[in-house]
DRENLUMKOL-176411 format. One record per residue (C-alpha): y, z, x; residue number from 0; residue in one letter. Coordinates in pm, whole numbers, plus 32768, in hexadecimal, padded with zeros to 4 digits. Each point is the difference from the previous one (the first is absolute). Example, Ala and Ser with C-alpha at 12.3 -4.5 7.8 and 13.67 -1.06 7.14 Angstrom:
2
R_v_w_u_minu_gudo
R_7E3E_830C_84CE_0_A $
R_8158_7FBE_8089_1_S $
***
This chain:
464
R_v_w_u_minu_gudo
R_D376_9B9C_D09D_0_X $
R_8034_816D_80AF_1_X $
R_8177_8083_7FC1_2_X $
R_7FC7_813A_7F59_3_X $
R_80AD_80A6_8119_4_X $
R_80D9_7EF4_809A_5_X $
R_7ED7_7F3A_806D_6_X $
R_8041_7EAD_80A8_7_X $
R_7F6E_7EBB_7F58_8_X $
R_8002_7EAA_8082_9_X $
R_801F_7EF9_7F50_10_X $
R_7F99_7E8A_8039_11_X $
R_808F_7EBD_7F8B_12_X $
R_7ECB_7F46_7F38_13_X $
R_7FC7_7ECC_7F65_14_X $
R_810A_7FC4_7EEA_15_X $
R_7F6A_7ED8_7EF8_16_X $
R_811A_7F21_7F8C_17_X $
R_8032_8036_7E8C_18_X $
R_7FCF_7EA7_7F36_19_X $
R_80E5_7F84_7F0A_20_X $
R_7F3C_809D_7F06_21_X $
R_8059_8134_8077_22_X $
R_7EF9_80A4_80B7_23_X $
R_804A_8162_8067_24_X $
R_7FF4_7FE3_81C3_25_X $
R_7EE1_80DC_8092_26_X $
R_8082_8125_80C6_27_X $
R_80D4_7FB1_811D_28_X $
R_7F92_8151_80CC_29_X $
R_7EEA_80D5_8030_30_X $
R_7FDF_8154_8094_31_X $
R_7F35_7FE5_8164_32_X $
R_8064_8169_806A_33_X $
R_7EA8_8078_801F_34_X $
R_7F65_7EA7_807A_35_X $
R_8112_7FFD_8119_36_X $
R_7F98_8141_8067_37_X $
R_8193_80A7_7FD6_38_X $
R_7F7A_8192_7F9A_39_X $
R_8148_80BC_8004_40_X $
R_8051_8132_7F0E_41_X $
R_8188_8060_803E_42_X $
R_8012_8169_8006_43_X $
R_814C_80AD_7F45_44_X $
R_7FC6_817E_805D_45_X $
R_8024_8079_7EE2_46_X $
R_7FC0_817F_8021_47_X $
R_80A9_8066_7E8E_48_X $
R_814B_8028_80AF_49_X $
R_8099_7EC9_7F52_50_X $
R_80A5_7F96_8138_51_X $
R_80AF_7EB7_7FE0_52_X $
R_7F6D_7F32_80F8_53_X $
R_7EBE_801B_7F3D_54_X $
R_8070_7F12_7EFB_55_X $
R_808A_7F1A_8117_56_X $
R_7EC9_7EF9_8045_57_X $
R_7FC2_7F6A_8128_58_X $
R_8051_7ECE_80A8_59_X $
R_7F65_7EDE_80F0_60_X $
R_800A_7ED6_80BC_61_X $
R_7F3F_7EB4_804E_62_X $
R_802B_7FAB_8174_63_X $
R_7F3F_7F1A_811F_64_X $
R_8012_8142_80C4_65_X $
R_7EF5_7F2C_80F1_66_X $
R_806F_7EA6_7FE9_67_X $
R_7EEC_7F5C_7FAB_68_X $
R_809F_7F6D_7ECB_69_X $
R_7FA8_80B8_7EEC_70_X $
R_8092_8141_7F49_71_X $
R_7F95_8152_8020_72_X $
R_805A_812B_7F39_73_X $
R_80CF_810D_806C_74_X $
R_7FD0_8131_7EC8_75_X $
R_80E8_8142_7FF9_76_X $
R_7F58_8153_7FC4_77_X $
R_8074_8137_7FB2_78_X $
R_7F47_8179_8004_79_X $
R_8020_814C_7F7E_80_X $
R_8148_809B_7FE0_81_X $
R_807F_8179_8054_82_X $
R_7FB9_80D9_8131_83_X $
R_7F0D_80D2_7F03_84_X $
R_7EEB_7EE9_7FD4_85_X $
R_7F2B_8097_8108_86_X $
R_7FC3_7E93_8058_87_X $
R_7FAD_7F3D_8153_88_X $
R_80E4_7E89_7FAC_89_X $
R_7EE3_7F11_8000_90_X $
R_806E_7F06_7F2B_91_X $
R_80C4_7EE9_80C0_92_X $
R_80AB_7EAD_7FFF_93_X $
R_7EC9_7ED1_7FDD_94_X $
R_800A_7EC7_80F6_95_X $
R_7F10_7EF3_7F60_96_X $
R_7FD0_7EED_80D6_97_X $
R_7FBD_7E9F_7F32_98_X $
R_7EB0_7F78_8081_99_X $
R_8013_7EBB_7F3A_100_X $
R_7ED3_7F71_7FEC_101_X $
R_7FE1_7E6A_7FDB_102_X $
R_7E7B_7F76_7F9D_103_X $
R_7F2E_7F4A_80EA_104_X $
R_80A3_7EAA_8063_105_X $
R_8155_8083_7F7A_106_X $
R_8116_8039_80AE_107_X $
R_816E_8066_7FAD_108_X $
R_80E7_7EFE_7F64_109_X $
R_80B1_7FA7_7ED8_110_X $
R_7EB9_7FA8_7F20_111_X $
R_7F41_8144_8074_112_X $
R_7FD9_813C_7F75_113_X $
R_7F79_811B_80CB_114_X $
R_7F7C_8155_7F76_115_X $
R_80E7_811E_8036_116_X $
R_7F60_812D_80B6_117_X $
R_80B5_8121_806F_118_X $
R_7F87_80E8_8101_119_X $
R_8099_8166_8040_120_X $
R_8067_8012_8163_121_X $
R_80F7_8102_7FDC_122_X $
R_7F72_80D0_8114_123_X $
R_7FB5_7EE9_8120_124_X $
R_8164_7F97_7FA3_125_X $
R_8083_8149_807C_126_X $
R_80C1_8060_7EBC_127_X $
R_7FD1_8166_7F72_128_X $
R_8140_8045_7F5F_129_X $
R_800F_814F_7F40_130_X $
R_8159_7FD8_7F7E_131_X $
R_8018_7FDD_7E65_132_X $
R_802A_7E83_7FF5_133_X $
R_80D2_7F6D_7F24_134_X $
R_8033_7E94_808C_135_X $
R_8000_7F15_8101_136_X $
R_80B5_7EDB_8095_137_X $
R_7F84_7F09_8107_138_X $
R_8097_7F16_80FC_139_X $
R_8020_7FA0_817E_140_X $
R_80CF_80D1_805D_141_X $
R_7FE1_7FE2_817D_142_X $
R_7FDB_7E6E_7FD5_143_X $
R_7EB1_803D_80D6_144_X $
R_7F54_7F17_7EE6_145_X $
R_7F40_8122_7F64_146_X $
R_8073_80B2_7EC1_147_X $
R_8056_8144_7FEF_148_X $
R_8004_813B_7EEE_149_X $
R_8102_8102_7F90_150_X $
R_7F75_8101_7F1C_151_X $
R_80F8_808E_7F00_152_X $
R_7F8D_8166_7FD5_153_X $
R_8074_8126_7F45_154_X $
R_8073_80B1_8158_155_X $
R_8035_7F56_8133_156_X $
R_7F9E_7E9F_7FF9_157_X $
R_7F44_7F2E_811E_158_X $
R_8016_7ECB_80B6_159_X $
R_7E8D_7F74_807E_160_X $
R_8034_7EEA_80FD_161_X $
R_7EB5_7F14_7FEE_162_X $
R_7F88_7FD3_8159_163_X $
R_7F8B_7E9F_7FD8_164_X $
R_7E6C_8085_8023_165_X $
R_7FB6_8076_7EBF_166_X $
R_808C_8159_803B_167_X $
R_816F_80B0_7F9F_168_X $
R_80DA_810D_80AF_169_X $
R_80CA_80DF_7F77_170_X $
R_8192_7FCC_80B9_171_X $
R_80CD_8091_7EEB_172_X $
R_8098_8101_80EE_173_X $
R_8044_7F08_811F_174_X $
R_8081_7EF2_7F13_175_X $
R_80F7_8109_7F5C_176_X $
R_7FB1_7F82_7E73_177_X $
R_7F60_8158_7F5A_178_X $
R_80CD_8073_7EE8_179_X $
R_7F84_813A_7F9A_180_X $
R_8051_7FDB_7E72_181_X $
R_7F62_7F7A_7EF6_182_X $
R_7FE0_7EA0_803D_183_X $
R_7F41_7F0C_7EFE_184_X $
R_803E_7EB4_809B_185_X $
R_808C_7F41_8109_186_X $
R_803D_7E74_8079_187_X $
R_8008_7F78_814F_188_X $
R_8129_7EDD_7FFF_189_X $
R_80B2_7F7E_811A_190_X $
R_8179_8053_7F46_191_X $
R_80E1_7F90_814E_192_X $
R_7F2D_7EB9_8081_193_X $
R_7FE1_807F_813D_194_X $
R_7E82_7F98_7FDF_195_X $
R_7F6F_8187_7FFD_196_X $
R_7F7F_806A_7E9C_197_X $
R_80C4_8135_7FA7_198_X $
R_7F99_8116_7F1C_199_X $
R_8086_8077_7EAB_200_X $
R_7F4E_814D_7F7E_201_X $
R_801F_8069_7E9A_202_X $
R_7FFF_8157_7FAF_203_X $
R_7FF6_809B_7E89_204_X $
R_807D_8190_7FC3_205_X $
R_800A_8144_80B0_206_X $
R_7EE2_8091_7FBA_207_X $
R_7F0E_80D9_80DD_208_X $
R_7EF6_8108_7FC2_209_X $
R_80D6_8105_800D_210_X $
R_8106_7F76_7EFF_211_X $
R_7F2C_7FA7_7F1B_212_X $
R_8091_8032_7EA0_213_X $
R_7F46_806C_7EA5_214_X $
R_8078_7F13_7EE0_215_X $
R_7F88_8027_7EBC_216_X $
R_7FB8_7EC4_7EE2_217_X $
R_80BF_8028_7EB3_218_X $
R_7ED7_8097_7F79_219_X $
R_802B_8100_80CB_220_X $
R_7ECE_7FCC_8105_221_X $
R_8025_8013_812A_222_X $
R_7FD8_7EA2_80B5_223_X $
R_808E_7F0D_813D_224_X $
R_814B_7FDA_804A_225_X $
R_80C0_7ECF_7FAF_226_X $
R_80CA_7F7B_8144_227_X $
R_812C_8064_7F6A_228_X $
R_7F9E_817C_8067_229_X $
R_8039_7FA6_8167_230_X $
R_8119_7F85_80B8_231_X $
R_7FF5_7EC3_8088_232_X $
R_8020_7F7B_8166_233_X $
R_807D_7F09_80DD_234_X $
R_7F3B_7EEF_8094_235_X $
R_7FC8_7FAA_8172_236_X $
R_8058_7ECE_80CC_237_X $
R_7F92_7FDA_814A_238_X $
R_8059_7EDC_80EF_239_X $
R_7F0D_7F7F_80F2_240_X $
R_8096_7FFF_8163_241_X $
R_7EB9_7F27_806B_242_X $
R_7F81_80CC_811E_243_X $
R_7F02_80CD_7F0D_244_X $
R_8115_80F5_7F84_245_X $
R_80DB_8006_7EC5_246_X $
R_8149_80AE_7FC7_247_X $
R_8067_806C_7E9E_248_X $
R_8152_7F50_7F83_249_X $
R_7FFD_808D_7E96_250_X $
R_8159_8073_8019_251_X $
R_80A0_7ECF_80CE_252_X $
R_7F34_7F07_7EFD_253_X $
R_809D_80D9_7EEC_254_X $
R_7EBF_8018_7F2E_255_X $
R_8006_819E_7FE7_256_X $
R_813C_8021_7F26_257_X $
R_7F56_8033_7EE3_258_X $
R_7E9E_8089_7FDD_259_X $
R_7F06_7F91_7EDD_260_X $
R_7E8C_801B_7FE9_261_X $
R_7F48_7EE6_8087_262_X $
R_7EB6_7F71_7F8C_263_X $
R_8007_7E8E_807C_264_X $
R_80C3_7F02_80D5_265_X $
R_7FF4_7E90_8046_266_X $
R_80D1_7F58_810D_267_X $
R_8084_7E61_7FC0_268_X $
R_8105_7F39_8024_269_X $
R_80BE_8042_7EB0_270_X $
R_8151_7F58_806C_271_X $
R_7F4E_7EF1_80AE_272_X $
R_8110_8056_812E_273_X $
R_7EE1_8013_8108_274_X $
R_7FDB_817A_8011_275_X $
R_7F05_80C8_7F81_276_X $
R_8068_80DE_7ED9_277_X $
R_7F4D_8125_7F36_278_X $
R_7FAB_8064_7EAE_279_X $
R_7F9B_816C_7F8B_280_X $
R_7F47_8073_7EEC_281_X $
R_805B_814B_7F9C_282_X $
R_7F80_80F3_7EEA_283_X $
R_80D0_804B_7EEA_284_X $
R_812B_7FAD_80D2_285_X $
R_80CF_7EAF_8020_286_X $
R_7F55_7F3B_80FA_287_X $
R_80BD_7F89_8154_288_X $
R_801D_7E96_8075_289_X $
R_8076_8011_8188_290_X $
R_80B4_7EDA_806A_291_X $
R_7FEC_7F9E_8174_292_X $
R_8180_7FDB_8083_293_X $
R_7F5A_7F60_813F_294_X $
R_8099_80E1_80D4_295_X $
R_7F35_8121_8004_296_X $
R_8065_809E_7EAC_297_X $
R_7F86_7FDD_7E97_298_X $
R_80F1_801D_7EC6_299_X $
R_7F71_8065_7EA5_300_X $
R_8011_7EEA_7EF4_301_X $
R_7EE4_805F_7F00_302_X $
R_80CC_804B_7ECC_303_X $
R_80E7_7E9D_8020_304_X $
R_7EC8_7F5C_806E_305_X $
R_7F76_804A_7EAC_306_X $
R_7EC3_808A_8083_307_X $
R_8060_8195_8010_308_X $
R_7FA4_8057_7E86_309_X $
R_7F33_7F58_7F02_310_X $
R_807A_7F2E_7EC1_311_X $
R_807E_812B_7F5C_312_X $
R_80B7_8070_8140_313_X $
R_7F11_810D_8021_314_X $
R_7F37_8089_811E_315_X $
R_7E9E_800B_7FFB_316_X $
R_7ECD_8067_80CA_317_X $
R_800E_7ED0_80EE_318_X $
R_7ECE_7FF3_80EC_319_X $
R_7F44_7EC7_805D_320_X $
R_80E4_7F08_809D_321_X $
R_7FF8_7E5B_8052_322_X $
R_80DD_7F18_805A_323_X $
R_7F8B_7EA0_7FD8_324_X $
R_80A1_7EA1_7F94_325_X $
R_7F99_8048_7E9F_326_X $
R_80AD_7EA7_7F6A_327_X $
R_800F_7F44_8136_328_X $
R_8149_7FAE_8016_329_X $
R_802D_8079_8156_330_X $
R_804F_815C_7FFA_331_X $
R_7F8A_8145_8010_332_X $
R_7F8E_80C8_7E93_333_X $
R_7F88_815A_7FF0_334_X $
R_7EF0_808D_7F18_335_X $
R_7FD7_817F_7FA7_336_X $
R_7F00_80D5_7F5F_337_X $
R_8051_815A_7F61_338_X $
R_7F4C_80F1_7F2E_339_X $
R_7F5C_800F_7ECB_340_X $
R_80E7_7FEA_7EE7_341_X $
R_80FF_7F52_80F5_342_X $
R_803F_7E8F_801C_343_X $
R_7F7F_7F27_811B_344_X $
R_813C_7F27_8069_345_X $
R_802C_7EA6_8094_346_X $
R_8145_7FD7_80B9_347_X $
R_8051_7E88_8022_348_X $
R_80F5_7FA9_811F_349_X $
R_80D6_7F03_7F73_350_X $
R_805C_7F6C_815B_351_X $
R_815C_7FFC_80D7_352_X $
R_8143_7FFB_7F61_353_X $
R_8172_7FA1_80AC_354_X $
R_8090_814F_80B7_355_X $
R_8159_7FA4_7F77_356_X $
R_80AA_80D0_8136_357_X $
R_7F48_811A_7FAE_358_X $
R_7FAD_80EE_8132_359_X $
R_7ECC_8085_7F88_360_X $
R_7F1C_7EBA_7F38_361_X $
R_7F89_80C7_7EFD_362_X $
R_7EDA_7FB4_7F02_363_X $
R_8051_7FDC_7E70_364_X $
R_7EFD_804E_7EE4_365_X $
R_7FAF_7F8C_7EA2_366_X $
R_7F0D_80D8_7F45_367_X $
R_7F03_7F69_7F1F_368_X $
R_7F00_80F7_7F10_369_X $
R_7ED1_7F41_7FEE_370_X $
R_7F3E_810E_7F38_371_X $
R_807F_8155_7F71_372_X $
R_7FA3_8125_80E9_373_X $
R_7F4F_8141_7F5E_374_X $
R_8104_8112_7FF7_375_X $
R_7F6E_813B_80A0_376_X $
R_805E_8151_7F64_377_X $
R_8122_80C4_80AD_378_X $
R_7FE8_815B_8082_379_X $
R_8115_80C5_7FC8_380_X $
R_808E_80AB_812B_381_X $
R_8147_8051_80DF_382_X $
R_807A_7F55_8126_383_X $
R_7F9E_809B_812C_384_X $
R_7EA4_80BA_7F69_385_X $
R_7EB2_7FC3_8091_386_X $
R_7F56_7EE4_7F43_387_X $
R_7F10_80AA_7EE8_388_X $
R_7EEF_7F0C_7FAF_389_X $
R_7EDC_7F76_8086_390_X $
R_7FDC_7EC6_80BD_391_X $
R_7F26_7FA9_7EE4_392_X $
R_8138_7FFA_7F25_393_X $
R_80F1_7F66_80DE_394_X $
R_80FF_80C6_7FB6_395_X $
R_8130_8020_80E3_396_X $
R_8168_8057_8063_397_X $
R_8089_7EFB_7F4A_398_X $
R_8166_8065_803E_399_X $
R_7FDA_7F4C_814C_400_X $
R_7FAE_7EB4_7F3A_401_X $
R_8119_7EEC_7FC0_402_X $
R_8023_7FB6_7EBC_403_X $
R_80C8_7E88_801C_404_X $
R_80AA_7F0C_7F23_405_X $
R_7FD7_7EA3_80A8_406_X $
R_80A3_7ECC_7F9D_407_X $
R_7F63_7EB2_805C_408_X $
R_80AE_7F4D_80F5_409_X $
R_7F61_7E98_8046_410_X $
R_80A2_7EE7_80EF_411_X $
R_7F68_7EAE_7FCC_412_X $
R_8026_7F67_819B_413_X $
R_7F45_7F30_80B1_414_X $
R_7F95_8069_8161_415_X $
R_7F3B_7F37_8122_416_X $
R_7E9B_8084_7FE1_417_X $
R_7F5D_807D_8158_418_X $
R_7E9F_7F7A_8031_419_X $
R_7F15_80EB_7FD4_420_X $
R_7F0C_7F5B_8106_421_X $
R_8124_8083_8107_422_X $
R_7FA3_8165_7FA6_423_X $
R_7F4E_80D3_80ED_424_X $
R_7F3A_8161_7FBD_425_X $
R_8099_8121_80D2_426_X $
R_7FB5_8124_7F3B_427_X $
R_7EDA_80DD_7FCC_428_X $
R_800C_8130_7F40_429_X $
R_7F10_80F0_7F69_430_X $
R_7F35_8087_7EC3_431_X $
R_8040_8129_7F6B_432_X $
R_7F3C_80D6_7F18_433_X $
R_7FCE_8037_7E85_434_X $
R_805E_7EAC_7F9E_435_X $
R_80FD_8064_8102_436_X $
R_802C_7EBE_80C6_437_X $
R_80D8_7F65_8108_438_X $
R_7FC7_7E88_8055_439_X $
R_8048_7F16_80F6_440_X $
R_8111_7F13_7FB0_441_X $
R_8060_7E9F_80C0_442_X $
R_8122_7FD0_80CE_443_X $
R_80D8_7ED6_8041_444_X $
R_8096_7F8B_8124_445_X $
R_8174_7FF7_8087_446_X $
R_8034_7EC4_7FB7_447_X $
R_8094_8026_7EBC_448_X $
R_813F_7F3F_7F56_449_X $
R_8141_809E_7F92_450_X $
R_7F8B_8014_7EA5_451_X $
R_7EBC_80AA_807D_452_X $
R_80EA_8129_8064_453_X $
R_80E0_802C_7EF9_454_X $
R_7EFE_810B_7F14_455_X $
R_7F2E_7F82_7F15_456_X $
R_7FD7_8075_7E87_457_X $
R_7ED7_808E_7F4F_458_X $
R_7F90_8054_7EAE_459_X $
R_7F0A_8105_7F70_460_X $
R_7EE3_7FD4_7EFF_461_X $
R_7F39_80F8_7F99_462_X $
R_7EDB_8031_7F55_463_X $
***
């Protein structure tokens, strides 16, 4: 598998033999089919020896049926050399691979059929030639023409690529009004106001440019990559879809720009089953954020009280990969997050609704459970406000910004009416960002929520 420079691998589900009562080990369930599928892609991180922080933030990608032929195509994000003195013309660009799923003679697509995956590079014919330093991508049909479009999150200006329905894409960033010139890492299309048009949430990281790049040293005194805490976090952006091909930036009006944190992942889902899509943002080294939709165009941030802000020890981690799904099949959306080496992966279980009790804001309670002890990292002494001294590999960071909480377990045994999972309908799309930093799509619920469903819900964190 060619992954030495953040290459891409396709893993296909293979045959799995059922283990007998005698305890036979099942055969491998997956097989590496990258080369056979024709997916030849190597990411260029742009390293020139200057140790720019984006060089260690791997790329994202998306699976999208852009030609609506019934199989998933692949869009892969590319970087390029950083710095004005590289003396090179940018030749590394994002790639679009069309999936030409092939079925043996006499067979056709169906539940029992199994075709051979074959990808063809159609970047040029699709009219795609983005030269920005890419980080993530979101897919969604923002103009409701039946064809999925692309939003590219970049280091610098972002891009909206409209699917023309003929195998090509057009850059409509300026006319749509959805550019964000900061360091964006991921994004999510979701209909937060339930008007039938996909809106856009853009997750930004830190205030980094080539002009303000810092020099950092690790504990051994060697110049190394700067940790994120060396830079100031920036706020996210929310764009409301007007339904005419244009968007309006409503970040301040919606109340999502009150606190800046370095976001790496995002997922949209109806976490409190009130019929309105909420959004969860995973942050790097700072508490995560859960924006609950008030249903009036505004959001309230409730992650700490919901129990999904920090890990089971009350500490922030380098939250990256994020997915929402009904893990325990109880009718509500749970959360799973991946983190950096030597940190935990975290499963937040949504414990369901509880009566509002007359409270104005229906908040969430939490129950903390530690499944396994975590591996502690050596702390690097530093003064508050001092630039981080320590390479990314050591994960040293400004721990003065991290909460250290003592939480009491609060648990109430109540009985609630559970929503029928069959009534839930998907209404969101999101992106995958890089370096293990992913933002994936969540599921939504329809508006028919019970009074109990509109109350909050409890979540408990399980880390390992």
